[in-house]
Structures are given as C-alpha cells and as structure tokens.
N, C-alpha and C positions, 0 to 999 in steps of 0.2 A: 439752817432751815428751821422754821418754827415747828414745835412739837405740839400735837393736839391730843386731847384725852380720847381715847379710843379702846375698843375691845378687839382682841384679847390683851394688847398692850398699847401703849402710846405710839403715835404715828408721826413720822417726819414728813411734813407737807412741803413739797418742792413747788412753791408758788409759780415759778417760771415754767414748770413742766406739767401743771395740772389743768384739766378740763373737766367740765361737768356734762354728763349724759343724763337727760331726762327722759324716762322711758314711757311711752304710750299713755300720756295723760289726755286721753281722747274722750269725747263725748259718748261714744258707744260703750265705753267702760264705766264712766263716772256719773252719767245722768239717767234719771228715770226714763224709761222708754228705750234705752239703748240695749245693745247686745247683752251686756253684763246683766242688766235687770231681767231680761227675757229668759235667762237661764235660772232665775229665781234667787239672784244674789242681792244682798243689801248693799246698794251702791253708796249709801251714806258714809260707810266705812272709808271708802276711797276718796269721797269728797272731803273728808275731814283732814286730809293732808295737804290740801291745796294751799292754805296759808303758810305752812312751813316750807313747802316747795317754792312758793313765790319769794319768800325771804331768801332761800338758797340762790335762786336765779339772780335776785338783786345783788347778793353779795359777789357772785362771780362776775356780774356785769360791772360792778363798781371796781372790782379788781382788775378788770380788763382782760379776764381770762376767757378762752373759748367756751361756748355753749353749743351743745348738740342735742336736738329734739328728735325722738323717734316716733313713728306712727306705725302701727301694725295694720296694713291694709293691702289690697290685691288689686290687679288689674281688672278692668270691667268685664273682660272675657274669662277671668278667673284662671287664665293660663298658668299663673304662677302659685295656684292654690291646689296642691294635690288632693285626691279623694281622701287619703288617710287624714287630712286636716279638715276638709270641708264636711264630710259626713259624720259630724258630731252634733248633738243636741236634737231637738225636735224638728221634723220636717216643717218648713216655713219659718223657721228661725235660725237658719244656718248662714254661714257666710255666703254672701251674694244675694240672699233672699231680701225682699222688700221689708222694711221696718219703718217705724215712726219717723226715723231720721234718714231715710233713704235706704239704699241697699247696704246691707250689714258689712261692715269692714271692707268697703270698696273705695279705692282712691278716688277723691274728688267729691264723695258723698258728704252731707252734713255730719253724720255720725263719726266719720273718720277724722274729723277735724280736732285739734287740740282745744281744750276748754278755754274759754275767753280769758280767764284770770292769768293764764300762763302762755299767752300767744308769743310765738317767737318774734324777735325784733330783727330789724336789717343787719345782715351779716351773720346771723346764726343759722347754722346748717340744719335742715330738716331731713331726716333719713326715712324713706318709706320702706319698711321691711316686710317681706312676705312670710318670714318665719318668726319663731319666739326669740332667737337671738339676733342682735343688731348687726353682727358681722357676716351672717350668712346672706349670700346674694346681694350684697350692697357694697358701696365704696368707702364705708366707715374706716376700715383699717388704712386704706391709702390716705385718706384725709387726715387722720391722726399722725401718720408718719410725716406728712408734708409740714404739719404743725410743730413737730418735735415734741409731742406729748409722751410723757412717761407715767403720769398718774391720772387715774380717772376716778371721779366722784360720781356715785350713782344715785338717782331719786326715780321715783315712779312707781308704776303698777304692772302686774301684780308682782309681790316680792318673790314668790316662789316659782314663778313661770318666766316671763320675759326679763325681769330684773336679774334673776339669779342666772339664767341661761347666758345672758350678755356678760355678766361678771366672770362667769367660767370661761367664756370665749376670750374675753380680755386677759385673764390670768394666763391662759394658755399661749397668748401672744406676748407675754412678758411685761404687762402693765401692772403697776401696783394699783389696787382697787380698794376704795372705801365706800361703804354703803352708808348713805345719810339715813339714819334709823327712823327718824321721826318725819321723813319725807318720802317713805315708801309704805305700801299697805297691801293687804290681801283681803279678799272677801272672807277668809277664814283666819281668825286670830291665831289659832294653833300652827297654821301653815307659816305665818310670818315668823313666829318664834323658832320653829324648827329650822327655817332657812337661815336665819341669823346664826343660830347655833352651828349649823354646817359650815358656814362661811368662815367663821372665826375660829373653828376647832383646829387643834393640832398646830398651834402657833400661827394662825392666820392662813390656813392652807389655801383658801381662796382669797381672802382679803380682810379688811378691817370693818368695824362698825363704829360710827361716831354720830353724835347729834349735830343738828344744823348749826346751833350756836357755836359749838367748838370749831366747826369747818369754817364758818364765817370769820371767826376770831383768828384763825390760822392764816387765812387769806389777807387779813388786814395788816399783817406784819411783814 
C-alpha cells in the first residue's frame, strides 16, 4: 500500500478499500443569500475550497474509487427536523423558512443542491441526511459495507460540525479516516484549526489529516 504524508504520522492508503465522502457542499452554505450567509457568516471562506475539492473528486474518479456526496436537508413537512434543531437563528431565517434560494435546507429546494462545480456524476451516491452526521438516519453504513470500504477520505463543510461529526461516527464504526485538510473549511478559522488538532491528537484518535495532493498521489499508485 502507498504511504501518504499525513498528520500525526504517515498513512497507509489502501486504494482498493478507499472511498471519498464530500460533505454538504451546498448552495445554502457556500453562496451569498443562502442559509450560511443569513447567519452573518463570510461564505467566501467556504467557496475558496471548491477548486481543491474538485481536484480531489477528479482524483477519486480517475482512480475508479467510490464517491459519496451528502446534503443536509429535510422533508418538506419538516417531520425529520426536531424543534431542538429547527429553533435556531432568527425567526424567518430558520430551517424550512422561505429564503432567496427557496425554503432553507429543504429537500428539493435550490439552496439544498450541491454547487455546480461539484455536481455528482452518474453512479455517485447522494445521501440526504437530516442530522449533522451522515450515518444518522441514512443508509450510508449499509452502502459502504456493500462496497467493502475500509478507509474514508473526507472533504466538505463545515469542518467542526458535519465533517467532524461524520468522521467520529465513521471512526466508531471501524473505518480509518483521513481529512483532506485543504478541501474542508469553517466560517471560523480557529474552529478548523481546533478540529484538526482534536482529530489527529493522541496518535490519530479520530483519524489523519493530509493535503489533497498527497491523497491524489497515493491514489495514483
């Protein structure tokens, strides 16, 4: 197996057992006028990782390895969105409310779609998740088992919320996890730094962190 440069130490990449999960690269989080911007966040920080994420996608596609995309979104009747989640933010800007891109984080609305630069291609699974973690209330675990996946590379947003939650879920399920450091981002730079530190601490207690170029190079061998 090729060894890739990573933190806290080099990672042995099992090309035959690896898959990529791209977390929540949605218009509502990345574009002006979306849910993220409505909360007062600088969405340009998240937009900046689109090129690196696109390169990582291309690398996995070229290697013939599975790619999974997630979208955080809810049923139109919000039956899968508990009040503890919905009742956050200012009234009129909450999940299910009308926004510039349709109802906020509702399945099928324009804002819930993945940004155009990272659109899934035929054969790539898209997981609509009602929670922060992609394993909660979805078929992701079963899909990965069917594919024989043992290692997961993660990209997407935000580092400290949906990405980290899904990595922790995956770690508990026995997957080796690698965070593509330049293909993930937070609205708050200090949150990204702290999250990566937590992931790689104590001998990769949750997983590893590596840059996109190192991951792509490992896939090519």
